[in-house]
C-alpha positions in Angstrom: -18.6 -19.3 -6.2 -16.9 -16.1 -5.2 -19.1 -13.2 -3.9 -18.3 -9.7 -4.4 -20.0 -7.3 -1.4 -19.7 -3.5 -1.6 -19.3 -3.3 2.1 -18.1 0.3 4.2 -17.0 0.6 7.6 -16.4 3.6 10.1 -13.1 5.3 11.1 -13.1 7.8 13.2 -16.4 10.0 11.6 -15.8 9.1 7.7 -16.2 5.5 5.9 -13.7 3.7 4.1 -15.6 1.6 1.1 -14.0 -1.6 -0.6 -15.2 -4.3 -2.0 -15.4 -8.1 0.3 -14.8 -11.5 -1.8 -16.7 -14.0 -0.2 -15.5 -17.4 -0.8 -18.8 -20.0 -0.4 -18.5 -21.5 2.7 -19.9 -23.5 5.6 -17.8 -23.0 7.8 -15.7 -19.4 8.9 -13.0 -18.8 6.9 -9.6 -16.4 6.9 -9.3 -13.7 5.9 -7.3 -11.1 3.6 -7.2 -7.2 3.8 -5.4 -6.0 0.9 -4.9 -1.5 -0.3 -2.6 -0.2 -2.7 0.4 2.0 -3.2 0.6 5.9 -3.8 -2.5 7.7 -3.9 -3.4 4.5 -5.9 -7.0 3.0 -5.3 -9.2 -0.2 -5.7 -10.7 -1.1 -8.7 -7.7 -2.4 -11.0 -4.8 -4.1 -10.3 -5.7 -4.3 -6.4 -9.0 -6.4 -7.3 -6.5 -9.0 -9.5 -4.2 -9.7 -5.9 -7.7 -10.2 -4.0 -9.6 -11.9 -6.4 -6.6 -14.9 -6.5 -6.4 -14.8 -2.7 -10.1 -15.5 -2.7 -9.6 -18.8 -5.4 -7.8 -20.1 -2.0 -10.9 -20.1 -0.2 -9.7 -17.0 2.0 -11.8 -13.6 2.3 -10.7 -10.9 0.9 -11.2 -6.9 1.3 -9.9 -4.6 -1.4 -10.4 -0.8 -0.1 -9.5 2.8 -0.6 -7.9 4.8 2.1 -9.8 8.0 3.6 -9.3 11.0 1.1 -9.2 8.4 -1.9 -11.4 7.2 -4.4 -14.6 5.7 -2.7 -13.7 6.2 0.6 -14.7 9.6 2.4 -12.1 11.9 4.1 -10.7 15.2 3.5 -8.8 16.8 2.2 -9.0 15.0 -0.9 -5.6 13.8 -2.2 -4.3 14.1 0.9 -1.6 11.2 1.9 -0.7 10.6 5.4 0.8 7.6 6.2 0.2 7.3 9.7 -3.4 7.6 9.0 -3.8 4.9 6.4 -1.8 2.7 8.5 -4.8 3.0 10.4 -7.2 2.1 8.0 -5.1 -0.6 7.7 -6.1 -1.6 11.2 -9.6 -0.7 10.9 -10.0 -3.0 7.9 -8.8 -5.9 10.0 -11.3 -5.0 12.8 -14.1 -5.0 10.2 -12.9 -8.3 9.2 -13.1 -9.7 13.1 -16.6 -8.4 13.2 -17.9 -10.8 10.5 -19.6 -13.9 10.5 -18.5 -15.6 8.5 -14.9 -15.0 9.0 -12.5 -16.5 11.4 -11.1 -13.6 14.2 -8.1 -14.9 15.0 -7.1 -15.6 11.1 -6.2 -12.3 9.1 -3.6 -11.7 7.0 -2.2 -8.3 5.5 -1.6 -7.5 2.1 0.8 -4.0 0.8 2.4 -2.8 -2.1 4.9 -0.1 -2.6 3.5 2.4 -0.2 0.7 0.4 1.3 4.1 -2.7 1.6 5.7 -0.1 4.1 2.5 -0.2 5.8 2.0 -3.9 6.4 5.3 -4.0 7.9 3.7 -0.7 10.1 0.7 -2.9 10.9 2.3 -5.6 11.7 4.9 -4.7 13.9 2.4 -2.8 15.8 -1.0 -5.1 15.4 -1.0 -8.1 17.0 -3.9 -9.6 15.7 -1.8 -10.0 12.7 -1.5 -13.1 11.4 0.9 -13.1 8.4 1.8 -10.5 5.9 2.8 -10.2 2.3 4.8 -6.8 1.3 5.4 -5.8 -2.1 8.6 -3.7 -3.6 7.5 -1.9 0.1 8.7 1.6 1.1 11.3 1.4 3.8 12.6 4.4 4.1 10.9 7.2 2.1 14.0 10.0 3.5 16.6 7.2 2.1 14.5 6.9 -1.1 14.3 10.2 -2.1 18.0 11.2 -1.2 18.9 8.2 -3.6 17.3 10.0 -6.6 17.6 13.6 -5.1 20.9 15.8 -5.7 21.6 18.3 -3.2 20.2 21.1 -5.3 16.8 19.0 -5.8 16.5 18.4 -1.9 17.3 21.7 -0.9 14.4 22.8 -3.4 12.2 20.4 -2.5 12.6 21.1 1.5 11.8 25.2 0.7 8.7 23.9 -0.8 7.0 22.2 2.4 8.7 25.1 4.2 6.4 27.7 2.1 3.6 25.1 1.9 3.7 24.6 5.6 3.5 28.4 6.2 1.1 29.0 3.9 -1.6 26.4 5.6 -1.1 27.7 8.7 -1.8 31.1 7.9 -5.1 29.8 6.3 -4.3 28.7 2.7 -6.1 25.9 1.1 -3.3 23.0 0.5 -1.4 23.2 -2.6 -1.9 20.4 -5.4 0.6 18.7 -7.2 0.4 15.9 -10.4 1.5 12.8 -9.5 2.9 11.9 -13.3 4.3 13.5 -16.2 6.6 13.0 -18.8 7.0 16.9 -19.8 10.8 17.8 -18.5 9.5 20.9 -17.4 6.6 20.1 -15.3 7.2 19.5 -11.5 5.3 15.7 -10.9 5.7 13.6 -8.2 6.9 10.6 -10.6 9.0 12.0 -13.5 9.8 8.6 -15.4 8.2 7.1 -17.9 7.7 3.7 -16.4 5.1 5.7 -13.3 3.4 7.6 -16.3 2.7 4.1 -17.9 1.6 2.4 -15.2 -0.4 4.6 -13.3 -1.9 5.9 -16.8 -3.0 2.7 -17.3 -4.3 1.9 -14.3 -6.5 5.2 -14.1 -8.1 4.0 -17.2 -9.6 1.0 -15.0 -10.5 3.0 -12.2 -12.6 6.1 -12.7 -11.8 7.3 -9.5 -8.2 7.6 -9.4 -6.8 10.9 -9.3 -3.5 12.5 -11.0 -2.6 14.7 -7.7 -2.1 14.4 -4.4 -1.9 17.0 -2.0 2.2 18.6 -1.8 1.7 18.4 1.8 1.6 14.3 1.2 5.1 14.7 0.3 6.8 16.5 3.5 4.6 13.4 5.4 6.3 10.7 3.1 9.6 12.3 3.7 9.1 11.6 6.8 7.9 7.7 6.9 10.3 5.3 7.9 8.5 1.7 8.3 12.3 0.1 8.0 12.4 1.5 11.9 9.9 -1.0 12.8 11.4 -4.1 11.5 12.6 -5.0 14.6 8.9 -5.3 16.2 8.2 -8.2 13.7 8.7 -11.1 15.4 6.5 -14.3 15.6 4.5 -13.3 12.2 5.2 -15.1 8.8 6.6 -12.3 6.4 6.8 -12.5 2.9 8.5 -9.6 0.7 8.7 -9.8 -3.0 10.8 -7.3 -4.6 12.0 -6.3 -8.2 15.8 -6.5 -8.9 16.3 -3.4 -10.4 13.9 -1.0 -8.4 14.6 2.6 -8.0 11.7 3.6 -7.0 11.2 2.3 -3.4 15.0 1.6 -3.7 15.6 -2.2 -3.9 18.8 -2.3 -1.9 16.8 -0.8 0.8 14.7 -3.6 0.9 17.3 -6.6 1.2 18.9 -4.8 3.8 15.2 -4.8 5.9 14.8 -8.7 5.0 18.2 -9.6 6.1 17.3 -7.6 9.6 13.7 -9.4 10.1 13.9 -12.3 12.9 10.2 -13.5 12.2 9.5 -16.7 9.6 10.3 -14.9 6.3 10.4 -15.6 3.1 12.4 -13.6 0.0 11.4 -13.7 -3.6 13.2 -11.0 -6.3 11.3 -10.7 -9.5 13.7 -9.6 -12.5 13.0 -6.1 -13.5 11.7 -2.3 -12.4 9.0 -1.1 -10.1 6.1 -1.8 -12.2 7.0 -5.7 -13.4 5.2 -6.6 -9.9 2.0 -5.6 -11.3 2.6 -5.9 -15.0 4.7 -9.1 -16.4 4.6 -10.6 -13.7 1.4 -10.5 -12.3 0.2 -13.6 -12.8 3.8 -14.8 -10.4 3.1 -12.4 -8.1 -0.4 -12.8 -7.2 0.1 -16.2 -6.9 3.1 -16.3 -4.7 0.7 -13.9 -2.5 -2.6 -16.1 -2.9 -0.2 -19.4 -1.5 1.6 -17.7 1.6 -1.8 -17.0 2.9 -2.8 -20.4 2.2 0.1 -21.3 4.1 0.0 -19.9 6.9 -4.1 -18.8 7.5 -5.4 -22.0 6.7 -4.3 -24.4 9.0 
């Protein structure tokens, strides 16, 4: 039997909220903290991944980052990767306080933007015992320059400058839609695959919103999880990538994996970025759960 318990824990005056899946056990058990990618929230396929982990006799905590979903925090829909990394670390702290959980056997799972976060957390938090990083962000700058031409990059930079100076003058943060398939509309992810996936998740997650602050994008452009790779020394890390991923470019992921010196394994799924959540969901969730069982249930 697996109990699903609504939980909350504080971070800098706000409360992060999520669900703790707790398998029945007569002894202390390992645990895994799981959080999603760009502007996504708990309630959809994040729960599928968490439940798969729980079937291995491991507690699983799915949660929303601050400013998103059911968690507190303002400005709403503002994504600060460094604060989200701290949210992961707070989730680890929360798990370690639970009387049914072994505080020395904590793993972390993240995908896409969250896949970059777990690499950063693993490199900077010695409490992490193992990691699953799925289709991770490695270098937001290099990802952007692989998709935008020089004119588009210049235009985006100018928008960031205007937004920063407008905010400095006291104006509220501007918002930008996340998905859309109208070529004349400025959105963060203009491709149909993103539209189809995020729309389907939005149907499962009432708290999901189809926009973020514009300044979230500037913060993303300066986020470099791959820069921390050299600091992951002894933490077993499974990286799951998609062979034709252009959203978080697969070439960057392969380079990052090759540079890692920790115990590691690379799994490549045929397809684009979202195949890991869709056609290959059963495979990727089982691979992740088995990795945690192997490295936490000793």
